[in-house]
C-alpha positions in Angstrom: -11.6 44.4 -82.0 -13.3 44.2 -85.6 -13.3 40.5 -86.5 -12.2 39.2 -89.9 -14.5 36.6 -91.8 -12.4 33.7 -90.6 -12.6 35.1 -86.9 -16.2 35.4 -87.3 -16.6 31.7 -88.6 -14.5 30.7 -85.5 -16.7 32.4 -83.0 -19.9 31.2 -84.8 -18.4 27.8 -84.0 -17.6 28.6 -80.5 -13.9 28.4 -80.7 -12.5 29.6 -77.4 -9.2 27.7 -77.6 -6.5 27.1 -80.2 -6.8 23.2 -79.8 -10.3 23.6 -81.1 -9.5 24.8 -84.5 -10.5 21.5 -86.2 -9.9 22.3 -90.0 -11.6 19.3 -91.2 -14.5 19.7 -89.2 -14.6 23.5 -90.2 -14.5 22.6 -94.0 -17.2 20.1 -93.4 -19.4 22.7 -91.7 -19.0 25.0 -94.7 -19.8 21.9 -97.0 -16.2 21.4 -98.3 -14.8 17.8 -98.2 -11.0 17.4 -97.7 -9.1 14.7 -99.0 -5.4 13.6 -98.6 -3.8 12.5 -102.0 -0.4 12.5 -103.6 -0.1 15.6 -105.4 2.6 16.5 -108.1 3.6 20.2 -108.4 1.3 21.6 -105.7 0.4 21.5 -102.1 -3.6 21.8 -102.4 -6.3 22.4 -105.0 -10.1 22.9 -104.6 -12.9 22.1 -107.0 -16.4 23.3 -106.2 -19.9 24.2 -107.3 -21.7 26.9 -106.2 -22.8 24.6 -103.0 -19.9 22.3 -102.1 -16.5 21.6 -102.7 -13.7 19.1 -102.3 -10.1 20.3 -101.0 -7.5 17.9 -102.1 -4.1 18.1 -100.0 -0.8 16.4 -100.5 -0.7 13.7 -98.2 3.2 13.8 -98.1 3.5 17.1 -96.9 4.2 17.9 -93.2 1.3 18.4 -90.9 1.6 22.2 -90.4 2.0 22.6 -94.0 -1.3 20.4 -94.7 -3.0 22.6 -92.1 -2.1 25.8 -93.9 -3.1 24.2 -97.2 -6.5 23.6 -96.1 -7.2 27.0 -94.3 -5.9 28.6 -97.8 -8.1 26.7 -99.8 -11.0 27.5 -97.5 -10.1 31.2 -97.9 -10.6 30.7 -101.5 -14.0 29.0 -100.9 -15.0 31.9 -98.9 -13.7 34.8 -101.1 -13.7 33.6 -104.6 -16.6 30.9 -104.8 -17.6 30.7 -108.6 -14.4 32.0 -110.0 -12.0 30.4 -112.1 -8.7 30.3 -110.3 -5.4 28.6 -110.8 -3.9 28.2 -107.2 -0.6 27.3 -106.2 -0.3 27.2 -102.3 3.0 28.6 -101.0 4.3 29.1 -97.5 2.5 31.9 -95.7 4.6 35.0 -96.2 4.1 38.7 -97.1 2.7 39.3 -100.8 2.8 42.7 -102.4 -0.3 44.1 -103.9 -3.9 43.0 -104.0 -4.3 39.3 -105.3 -6.5 36.3 -104.8 -3.7 34.3 -103.2 -2.8 37.2 -100.7 -6.5 37.2 -99.8 -6.6 33.4 -99.3 -3.4 33.7 -97.1 -4.9 36.2 -95.0 -8.0 34.1 -94.5 -5.9 31.2 -93.6 -3.8 33.3 -91.0 -7.0 34.1 -89.5 -8.2 30.9 -89.2 -4.9 29.2 -87.9 -4.2 32.0 -85.5 -7.3 34.2 -85.0 -6.3 37.7 -83.4 -8.7 37.4 -80.5 -6.8 33.8 -79.2 -3.3 34.8 -80.5 -2.6 38.4 -79.4 -3.6 37.7 -75.5 -1.2 34.8 -75.8 1.4 36.7 -77.3 1.2 39.5 -74.8 2.1 36.9 -71.9 5.2 36.3 -73.6 7.8 38.6 -72.2 10.6 38.3 -74.8 10.7 38.6 -78.5 12.7 36.0 -79.9 12.5 32.5 -81.8 11.8 30.6 -78.6 8.7 32.8 -78.0 7.7 32.3 -81.8 8.1 28.4 -81.2 6.2 28.5 -78.1 3.3 30.4 -80.0 3.6 28.0 -83.1 3.3 24.8 -80.9 0.1 26.2 -79.4 -1.4 27.0 -82.8 -0.1 24.0 -84.6 1.4 26.5 -87.2 4.7 27.0 -88.9 7.2 29.0 -87.4 7.4 31.3 -90.5 3.7 32.1 -90.3 3.7 32.6 -86.4 6.6 34.9 -86.7 5.0 36.9 -89.4 1.8 37.0 -87.1 3.9 37.9 -84.0 5.6 40.7 -85.8 2.3 42.2 -87.3 0.7 42.0 -83.9 3.5 44.7 -82.7 4.5 42.7 -79.7 7.5 44.4 -79.9 9.2 46.9 -82.3 10.8 44.4 -84.6 11.4 43.1 -88.2 11.7 39.7 -89.8 13.6 39.1 -93.0 13.9 36.2 -95.0 17.2 35.4 -97.2 18.4 32.8 -99.6 21.4 32.3 -101.3 20.8 35.1 -104.0 19.7 37.6 -101.3 16.8 38.9 -99.3 13.6 37.2 -100.5 10.9 39.0 -98.3 10.6 41.0 -95.1 8.0 42.4 -92.8 8.1 45.1 -90.2 6.1 45.9 -87.2 3.7 48.8 -87.5 5.7 50.8 -85.0 8.8 50.5 -87.1 9.0 53.4 -89.6 9.0 52.9 -93.4 12.6 54.3 -93.7 14.1 51.2 -92.1 14.4 49.2 -95.3 16.8 46.2 -94.8 19.5 45.8 -97.5 19.2 43.3 -100.1 22.4 41.4 -99.7 23.7 40.1 -96.2 26.7 42.0 -94.7 29.5 39.9 -93.7 29.5 41.2 -90.2 25.9 40.3 -89.5 25.5 37.1 -87.6 23.0 35.8 -90.2 26.1 35.8 -92.9 27.4 32.9 -91.1 24.4 31.0 -90.6 23.1 31.4 -94.4 26.6 30.9 -96.1 28.7 29.2 -93.5 28.6 26.5 -91.1 27.4 28.5 -88.2 24.4 26.8 -86.3 21.3 28.8 -85.6 21.6 31.8 -83.1 20.2 30.6 -79.6 19.6 34.0 -78.6 19.6 37.6 -79.5 22.7 39.6 -80.0 23.5 43.2 -80.3 24.6 44.4 -83.7 25.2 47.9 -85.1 22.1 48.8 -87.3 24.5 49.5 -90.3 25.0 45.9 -90.7 21.3 45.7 -91.9 20.1 49.3 -93.1 21.9 51.6 -95.7 21.1 54.7 -94.3 23.5 57.4 -92.7 22.1 57.4 -89.4 22.3 53.8 -89.1 26.1 53.6 -87.8 24.5 55.4 -84.7 22.4 52.8 -83.3 22.5 49.3 -82.1 19.7 46.4 -82.8 19.3 42.9 -81.8 19.7 40.1 -84.2 18.9 36.3 -84.1 18.9 34.0 -87.3 17.6 30.5 -87.5 17.6 28.1 -90.8 14.1 27.2 -92.0 15.2 25.2 -95.1 18.2 24.1 -96.7 18.8 27.7 -98.5 16.8 29.9 -96.5 17.3 31.6 -93.0 14.8 33.7 -91.0 16.2 36.7 -89.1 14.7 38.4 -86.3 15.8 42.1 -85.7 14.5 44.0 -82.6 14.9 47.8 -82.3 16.4 49.0 -79.0 16.6 52.6 -79.5 13.4 54.9 -79.5 15.1 57.5 -81.6 14.9 54.7 -84.3 11.1 54.7 -84.2 10.6 58.5 -84.3 
């Protein structure tokens, strides 16, 4: 397995367990000092010369939010040292096209959940559901969203993660084994379990449930297949839905 720059750094430091990923210590090693201060309008920022940097993180944010912010700014420190950037750290999520923020996000994901540690632990999880995602999120001290994306991208199981807000689909990510032709509809179908969680009073789905694929995909052949769906709230107006593909024919 080819290591990314963040993973190479962790191996250089002898990190062999997720509990050893101390971001403040890693920053110090890379000559970047981390400070926690009240910030208005952003989660973190970095100011540096060619040799040293100061990373300021919003002290009022949740712990895992702060950890991602530090890792993200270390990504800028590694890739964009000497550049003038206006950085606004968002929750880790798929971004379209190449950009400095996407590069910093990828570095952060590799630093928080390095593949050489994440994938072996993921393979030990028998089921693909939000219980598995929570287990891995707790092990790596990462957010549920970031962990879910990492698990999807690892191709643990042919699956898709879709995020919705009140105005419709915000983003999605699919496993490498899921063909590009399966593209989720922008608006939630009233027949989906996610609809009741997003717009009604339904609680988070405690487990995966079967549903017709045509509730999620606007393709002629979708009505021939079933998939599994599980939806949870991740914010006041935002839900995450896990879709697991059951039929090999959908993957051809």
